[in-house]
N, C-alpha and C positions, 0 to 999 in steps of 0.2 A: 498700249497694246494690252490685250486680256491674258491674264494668267492661266495657264492650263491646270486644270485639277490633277493632272497626273503627275506633275512636275511639283517636287517638294524641296523646299529650301533648307540649308543646312539647320536653321533654328526648328524647323519642323521635323527633321530626323533626330536631333538630339533630344527635342521634347518627347518625341514617341519612345526613343530610347529609355530615358530617365523614368517615363511613366511604367514601362515594362518592367524595369529593374525594381522600382519601389512596389510593384504589384507582386513581383515574384518574393521579395522578402518579406512582404505582408503575408502571404499564402505560406511560407516557411516558417514565419513566426507562430502563425496560428497552429500549424501541425506540431510544433515543438512544446507550445502551452498545453495543447491536447494531450499530448503524450506524457507530459509531466504531470496533469491532473489525472489521467489514467492510472499513471504509476503509483500516484499518492492513495488513490481510492483502493487500488489493489492491494498496498501495504496495509491500510486500515481494515480491510475486509479479512486479511489473513489474521491480524490481530484478534479481531472479534471473532473469528472461527475458532482459533485457538482457545480463547477463554471461555466460549461456549461449550466447547468440546469438554475442556476439563471440569466445568461445572455439572455438565450432564453425567460425566463418569462419576463424580462424587456424589450426586444425589442417587444415581443407579446403585452404587455400592451401600448407600445408607438404606435404600428400600429393600436390597436383597438381605443385607447382613445386621442392619440394625446399628451400624458404627460408621462414623465417616473414615476414610482412609487415612492411616497417620502420616503418610509420606507420599511425595510427588512420584518417587521411583515406584511405588506400588501400583499407582494409577497407571503409570507407562507400560509396566509389564503386564497387569491383568487386564487393561482394556485397549492396549494396542494404540494408545496416542502417542504420536512421534512429536517431540520438541526440537525443532531446529535452533540448538543454543547458540549458532553463529548469528542467527536473527533475532531471536527473543531471549528476555531473561523472566523467569516464572518465579514469583515468590508466593509460597504456600504456607500458611500459617494456619496451624490448628490449636485450639484452646482446651477443648475436650473432645472426646469420640461420640458425644451427642449433640454438638454445636457445630453448625455450618462452618467450614474453614473458610479464611479469607485468601481468595486467590486473585493475584495482581499480575497482568502479563504485560509486560514493557518491550518495545522494539530496541533492541540494541543498536545504538549509533556506532557507526563504523569510524567516526571521527574521533570518538573517544579512545579508540585503540591504538591511535597512532601516537 
């Protein structure tokens, strides 16, 4: 007797269910990986923008006054740069008023705080 194309065996149903579950988990995994990469890129961009903003303010101050700012606090107050100290650590080291200061911006790892 011929088997109808509309009737499925238990094996066919299980195979189709497993395939759907695997496909669903694969899609979810791709979404999670995509979000993780986007978040990592966003953090890196924030770090880069803060460092670039600080350097721009330092150079602008030198162009206007002829000296580099003596402190990070001065840059924050005069140029309106906000440093989120819960996310970033900024190291501002100045050697002399006519030598470009060394600016390092690091992301604060929240795991270190625990």
